[in-house]
N, C-alpha and C positions, 0 to 999 in steps of 0.2 A: 504494500500500500504506500502511495506517495505521501510524503510528509506535507502537512498543510503549509501553504505558502505565506500566509499572513494571519494576523490577529483578527478573528472574526466573531468572538464573543467575549463577554466580560465576567466570566466565572470567578476569577480570583478577586476582581474588584468588588463584586457583590459579596463574596464571602468575607473579605476584609471589612467592608462597610457594616456587616452584621456581626462581626466578631467570631466568625467561623473559620475553620481550618480545613485543609485537605482531608484530614483524618475523619471529619464529619461525613464525608462521602461514604466512608466505610461503616462508621458507627451508626449513623442515622438513616442511611439509604441502603445498607447491605451490599454496597459495591465490593468486589474483591479488591484487595490492596493494589494489585497490579493494574486493574482497570481504572481505579481511582487515580493512580499515578499517571497513566497514559492520558486520561481526560484532563487532569489538572495541568499537565505540562504540554498540552496540545499535540501529543504524539499520535493521537488518533482523532479523527474528526468526530464531532459530536453528532448524535442522532436525535431525531425528533423526541423519542421517548426519554432520552437523557435530559433534554431541555424541559420537558413537561414535569418530570420527576423532581429535578433540581429546583425548578420554579415553585413547585408546590412546597418543598422544604423551606425555601426562602420567603414564601408567601408573597410572591410577585407574579405578574403576568409573564407567560413564556417569552413574549417578544421583548420584554425588558432585559432579559439576559443578553440580548444582542446590542445593547446600548450601555454606556457608562451609567452607574447609579445616579450621579448628579443630574444627568440629562433626563433620565427616567423620572426622577423626583420633580424636576422642573415641569415635565410634561404632565405629571399628576396634578401639580398645583394649577397649571393652566386649565386642565380639564375640570378641576374642581371650581375654579373661578368662573368658567363658562357655564357650568351647571348652576351655580349660584345666581348668575346674572339672568339666565333664561327662566329661572323660576320666580323672578320678581313680578310684581303686578305690571301689566302693560301700561304705557303712558296713554292717558285719555286722548281720544282723537282730536278734540278741540285745542289741546295744547301741543300736539305733536307737529303741527305745521302742515303745509300742503304736501300732498302725496303725488308722486309721479303717476301720470295716466299712461296706460300702454299706448304705444304708437299704432296707428291704424295701418293695416296692410293694404297695399294697392292691389287691385284685382287685375 
């Protein structure tokens, strides 16, 4: 199997940010020590089930393992702010100002 050519997930960063170590792959997820070592050091490419299992351990979304923790947390804050804004009461029509009318299509 060819060695991965670049850094394409952030396993170590996530583990560090949550105070976990490589050993937790073995103790908490029942990975064999050799498998944990290969995954941790990117000697083998990750698989979908690895991502899902590890994301569940970390209590994050699987796609978040593919981005740095700081970026994922910023995205979470953004999504939370958007959800908060969209759940506020709409502005009354009389104070909202004029609305754009759709352009008429020529026949």
